[in-house]
C-alpha positions in Angstrom: 24.9 3.7 -38.5 24.4 6.2 -35.7 26.6 9.3 -35.5 27.6 9.7 -31.9 29.3 13.1 -32.2 26.1 14.7 -32.7 23.4 15.6 -30.3 19.7 14.3 -31.0 17.6 16.9 -31.8 16.0 19.1 -29.2 12.5 19.9 -28.5 10.0 21.5 -26.6 8.9 19.1 -23.3 5.4 17.8 -23.3 3.0 17.0 -20.3 0.0 15.1 -21.2 -1.5 15.4 -17.7 -1.6 12.3 -15.2 -3.7 9.3 -16.4 -7.3 9.5 -14.4 -7.3 8.1 -10.8 -10.9 5.7 -10.1 -12.4 7.1 -6.9 -15.4 5.6 -4.4 -16.5 4.9 -1.1 -15.7 1.7 0.7 -19.0 0.4 3.3 -16.3 1.4 6.3 -17.4 4.8 4.5 -13.5 5.0 3.4 -12.4 7.5 0.8 -10.4 4.8 -1.7 -8.4 5.9 -4.9 -6.9 3.5 -7.2 -4.8 3.5 -10.5 -4.4 0.6 -12.3 -1.0 1.3 -14.4 2.4 -0.7 -15.1 3.5 -4.0 -16.7 4.6 -5.6 -13.1 2.1 -7.8 -11.1 2.4 -5.3 -8.1 0.6 -3.6 -5.9 1.0 -0.8 -3.9 -1.1 0.2 -0.7 -1.0 3.3 1.5 -3.4 4.0 4.3 -3.8 7.9 5.3 -4.9 8.7 8.8 -5.3 12.7 10.3 -3.9 12.2 12.9 -0.4 13.1 13.5 1.4 15.5 15.6 -1.4 18.3 15.2 -3.8 16.1 17.2 -1.8 15.1 20.0 -2.4 16.0 24.0 0.5 14.3 24.8 3.2 14.3 22.9 4.4 11.3 20.6 1.0 9.4 21.4 0.5 9.4 17.7 4.0 7.7 16.6 4.0 5.3 19.8 0.2 4.5 18.4 0.9 3.3 14.6 4.3 1.5 15.6 2.4 0.2 18.0 0.4 -2.1 15.4 2.8 -4.8 14.1 4.3 -5.4 17.7 1.6 -8.1 17.8 -2.5 -9.4 17.5 -4.6 -11.6 19.3 -3.4 -14.4 17.1 0.7 -13.4 15.8 3.4 -12.1 18.1 5.9 -9.1 16.1 7.8 -11.5 14.8 5.1 -13.5 13.5 3.6 -10.6 11.6 7.1 -9.7 9.9 7.6 -13.5 8.8 4.0 -14.0 7.3 4.7 -10.7 5.4 7.8 -11.5 4.5 6.4 -15.1 3.2 3.9 -12.9 1.5 6.7 -11.0 -0.8 5.5 -8.0 0.8 7.0 -5.2 2.9 5.5 -2.4 5.0 6.4 0.9 5.9 4.6 2.8 8.7 5.0 6.8 8.6 3.8 9.5 11.5 4.4 13.1 10.5 3.0 16.4 11.8 0.0 16.1 10.2 -1.1 12.2 9.6 0.3 9.1 10.1 0.2 6.1 7.3 0.6 2.4 6.3 2.0 0.9 3.5 2.5 -2.3 2.1 4.1 -3.5 -1.3 3.7 -6.8 -2.5 2.9 -9.3 -5.8 -0.9 -9.2 -7.0 -1.4 -13.2 -6.7 -1.4 -12.9 -3.1 -2.3 -9.5 -2.0 -5.7 -10.9 -0.7 -3.7 -12.4 2.2 -1.9 -8.9 2.6 -5.1 -7.0 2.9 -6.0 -10.0 5.5 -3.1 -9.3 7.8 -3.2 -5.5 7.2 -6.4 -6.1 8.8 -5.2 -7.8 11.8 -2.6 -5.2 12.7 -5.4 -2.6 12.3 -8.2 -4.1 14.3 -6.3 -6.7 16.6 -3.6 -5.1 18.6 -2.4 -6.1 21.8 -0.1 -4.0 22.8 2.5 -6.0 24.2 4.1 -4.2 27.3 7.5 -5.4 26.8 7.7 -4.7 23.3 5.9 -1.3 24.5 9.0 -0.6 26.7 11.6 -1.7 24.1 9.9 0.4 21.4 10.4 3.8 24.0 13.7 2.6 24.8 14.5 2.5 20.6 13.3 5.9 20.6 14.5 7.7 23.3 17.7 6.4 21.4 17.3 7.9 18.3 16.2 11.3 19.7 19.6 11.4 21.5 21.3 10.1 18.5 19.7 12.5 16.5 20.1 15.6 18.8 23.8 14.9 18.3 23.9 15.1 14.5 24.2 18.9 13.3 21.9 19.1 10.6 19.4 17.3 12.3 19.5 19.4 15.0 19.1 22.5 13.4 16.0 21.5 11.3 14.8 21.0 14.5 15.5 24.3 16.3 14.4 26.0 12.8 11.0 24.8 13.3 11.1 25.7 16.9 12.4 29.4 15.2 9.4 30.0 13.1 6.3 28.3 15.3 7.6 28.6 18.6 8.2 25.7 21.3 4.3 25.9 22.2 3.1 25.2 18.6 2.6 21.3 17.1 5.1 22.5 14.0 7.5 23.9 16.8 7.5 21.4 19.6 11.1 19.1 19.9 10.8 16.3 21.2 12.7 15.2 23.9 13.6 12.0 25.4 12.0 12.7 28.6 8.7 12.9 26.5 8.9 9.5 25.5 9.6 8.5 28.7 6.6 10.5 30.2 3.9 8.2 27.7 2.2 6.0 29.3 0.8 2.4 27.2 -1.9 3.3 28.6 -2.6 6.5 27.1 -1.1 4.8 23.9 -4.2 2.6 23.7 -6.4 5.5 24.5 -5.5 7.5 21.2 -5.6 4.1 19.7 -9.3 3.2 20.5 -10.3 7.6 20.1 -8.0 9.1 17.5 -6.2 7.0 15.5 -7.9 6.1 12.7 -9.6 9.7 11.5 -10.3 10.6 8.2 -9.1 7.4 6.7 -8.1 7.8 2.6 -6.8 4.4 0.8 -4.4 5.0 -2.2 -3.7 2.1 -4.0 -1.6 1.5 -7.3 -0.2 -1.2 -10.0 -1.8 -4.4 -10.6 -5.0 -3.7 -10.0 -8.4 -4.8 -10.9 -12.4 -4.7 -9.6 -11.8 -8.4 -8.1 -9.2 -6.8 -6.2 -10.6 -3.8 -5.2 -13.7 -5.8 -3.8 -11.6 -7.5 -1.9 -10.4 -4.6 -0.1 -14.0 -3.5 0.3 -15.1 -6.8 2.0 -11.9 -7.9 4.2 -10.4 -4.4 5.2 -12.1 -2.8 8.1 -10.9 0.6 9.7 -12.2 1.6 12.5 -13.9 4.3 13.9 -12.5 7.7 15.5 -13.8 10.7 17.9 -13.5 13.8 16.1 -11.6 16.5 17.7 -12.1 20.2 18.0 -10.2 22.2 16.0 -7.1 23.8 16.9 -6.5 27.8 16.9 -4.2 28.0 13.7 -2.0 30.9 15.8 1.7 30.4 16.5 4.5 33.5 17.3 8.1 32.8 17.1 10.6 33.5 20.9 13.2 34.1 18.7 14.1 34.4 15.1 17.1 33.4 15.6 18.8 30.2 17.6 21.8 29.2 17.5 23.3 26.3 19.3 27.6 26.3 19.6 29.3 22.9 19.2 32.9 24.0 20.4 35.4 22.1 18.3 33.3 21.7 15.4 34.5 21.3 12.0 31.4 22.3 10.2 28.2 24.3 10.8 24.8 23.2 9.7 22.9 26.5 9.0 19.4 26.7 7.8 17.1 29.9 7.0 13.5 29.4 6.1 10.4 32.4 5.3 7.3 31.4 6.0 5.8 30.8 2.2 2.7 30.5 0.1 1.0 27.0 0.0 0.3 25.4 -2.9 -3.5 26.8 -3.5 -2.1 30.3 -3.9 -2.1 32.1 -7.0 1.5 33.1 -7.0 2.9 29.7 -5.9 4.2 29.0 -9.5 6.2 31.6 -9.1 7.8 31.1 -6.0 8.8 27.6 -7.0 10.6 28.5 -10.3 12.3 31.2 -8.2 13.2 29.3 -5.5 14.4 26.5 -7.7 16.9 29.0 -9.7 18.5 30.4 -6.1 19.1 27.2 -4.9 16.5 24.3 -5.7 18.9 22.2 -7.8 22.7 21.3 -8.8 23.3 24.5 -11.2 21.7 27.1 -8.9 23.5 30.1 -7.9 23.9 29.3 -4.4 25.6 26.0 -5.5 27.4 27.7 -8.3 28.9 30.1 -6.0 29.1 28.8 -2.5 30.3 25.4 -3.5 32.0 25.2 -6.6 33.6 29.1 -6.4 33.9 29.6 -2.4 34.2 25.8 -2.1 32.4 26.5 2.0 30.5 23.4 1.2 29.6 20.5 -0.5 26.0 21.4 -1.0 23.6 24.0 -0.4 20.2 23.3 -1.4 16.7 25.5 -1.6 13.1 23.6 -1.1 10.1 24.7 0.4 8.1 22.5 3.5 4.9 22.4 2.9 2.4 21.3 6.3 -1.0 20.9 5.8 -1.7 24.5 8.0 1.3 26.0 7.4 4.4 25.9 5.0 7.9 27.0 5.1 10.6 28.0 2.3 14.4 26.6 3.7 17.5 27.3 2.8 20.0 24.2 4.5 23.9 23.2 4.4 26.7 22.0 6.1 29.3 24.4 5.7 33.0 25.1 6.8 32.4 26.1 10.9 34.8 29.1 9.8 32.9 30.3 7.1 29.9 30.4 8.7 28.5 34.0 8.5 30.5 34.3 5.0 27.9 31.9 3.9 25.0 33.9 5.2 27.0 37.2 3.3 26.7 35.1 0.2 23.2 33.8 0.6 22.0 37.6 0.8 24.0 38.5 -1.7 23.0 35.9 -4.1 19.0 37.3 -3.2 20.4 41.5 -4.2 21.7 39.7 -7.6 18.8 38.5 -9.0 16.7 41.2 -7.3 18.7 44.3 -9.0 20.9 42.6 -11.9 19.2 41.0 -15.3 18.5 37.4 -15.2 19.8 35.7 -18.5 17.1 34.5 -20.4 19.3 31.2 -21.5 19.5 30.6 -17.3 15.6 30.6 -17.0 15.3 28.2 -20.1 18.0 26.1 -18.4 16.0 25.8 -15.2 13.1 25.2 -16.7 13.6 22.8 -18.9 15.3 21.1 -15.8 12.0 21.3 -14.0 10.3 20.0 -16.5 12.3 16.7 -17.2 13.1 16.1 -13.8 9.3 16.1 -13.0 8.2 13.7 -16.2 11.4 11.6 -14.9 9.6 11.3 -11.3 6.4 9.6 -13.3 7.4 6.6 -14.3 6.1 3.8 -12.3 2.4 3.4 -10.7 3.6 4.5 -7.4 5.2 7.6 -8.8 2.1 8.0 -10.6 -0.1 7.4 -7.6 1.9 10.1 -5.4 1.5 12.8 -7.2 -1.9 12.2 -7.1 -1.8 11.9 -3.1 -0.1 15.3 -3.4 -3.0 17.0 -5.0 -5.9 15.3 -2.8 -4.2 15.7 0.0 -4.0 19.7 -0.3 -7.1 19.9 -1.7 -6.1 20.7 -5.6 -7.9 20.3 -8.5 -7.0 17.6 -10.9 -5.7 20.9 -13.4 -2.8 21.7 -11.2 0.2 20.1 -12.8 -0.8 21.4 -16.2 -0.8 24.6 -14.5 2.4 23.8 -13.4 4.1 23.6 -17.0 2.5 26.3 -18.0 3.9 28.6 -15.6 7.4 26.8 -16.6 6.7 27.6 -20.3 5.5 31.4 -19.0 7.5 32.8 -16.5 9.8 36.1 -16.9 12.3 37.5 -15.7 9.6 40.0 -14.2 7.7 37.7 -12.2 11.0 36.0 -10.9 11.9 39.0 -9.2 8.5 39.8 -7.5 8.8 36.1 -6.2 12.5 36.7 -5.0 11.3 40.4 -3.4 7.9 38.8 -1.7 9.2 36.1 -0.9 13.0 35.9 0.2 13.6 39.1 2.6 16.5 38.8 4.7 15.0 40.9 7.6 11.9 38.5 7.6 14.2 35.4 7.4 14.8 32.6 10.6 18.0 31.4 10.9 19.3 28.1 13.1 22.9 27.5 13.1 24.6 24.3 14.7 28.4 24.7 15.3 30.3 27.4 15.4 29.6 31.3 14.6 32.0 32.5 12.6 
């Protein structure tokens, strides 16, 4: 009989590598990456195009262009498109970000050829109905106004502005008036000229050669016109931004630094040091500011990777009367990591957590493909995750201190506060 009073034996967490992903070029000169994995008869396909905010000449044209694809085609209304995916047991997601836009569809293997056909229709035959365009703009304006009234979302927006400046794509703050200024003709032009630049397709699940052949024959990606490269130059007008909210019970705070991208030699040291400081529930910041001081329900540190820049951010919603106390405690924890011994047991707990958390994040075919997509989009090699586990096994106190000193200098920090500066 199992004795539940005894803990199971512990052992080293071992990473065996990601499964090999198949790669080929479709007839439309589109790169396809696909992975046969899992026991369920389901498939996910994701189309990614390099045509996000970075490439816009007018704000929000990329978001409006990708969203308008499902608002009507030559043969179907928006309602019929939605009903068509639902009838096939499929679910559609559309995303638009700083660097790229994407279309993802989850569906059943038995009729995924029909899903591909419907996907091809919305890509190649949109009609951009004016009524739906005006509704989409109205909803988008309402969403921006609503988000700007949420302290945490406004703080993140203002932080990007503090880091990159308001004239750089990553720092531009979208306003409702920007949406109003976009015309349907400008969105159509973005669709025709720019939307489908540098397409890549990621497909995972119950896949075989027959489905790949179906995709190759049925899906056509329109051509896009290359644009001139934008200079990667940004300058912050102000390192610290404060937005007062009189009577607020909480303040949303952000503190950030420019950090190395995933291709940098010391990136893993930074990542592990960041986790120790504030990257998981047992971190220094959570123990101090949440558990001991009670200033917040949660405070977190994490990197944000964009194609042309990366920054690390500490974020939390704190009791308004302890806003400045929280910044003091953050600086105190950074000083402690620099100037006091770091217990070996604390590092072991952290690295075991990170290793286990990674393995828990690759349980499904879709998660496996997502991990592959991250290294593909960042132009990394297949051994990237192996090097990550090597870093988890070998990192020591001195490497953590060096990373903290290099990447968490309070004098170089950008900060935003939305609430009360008390």
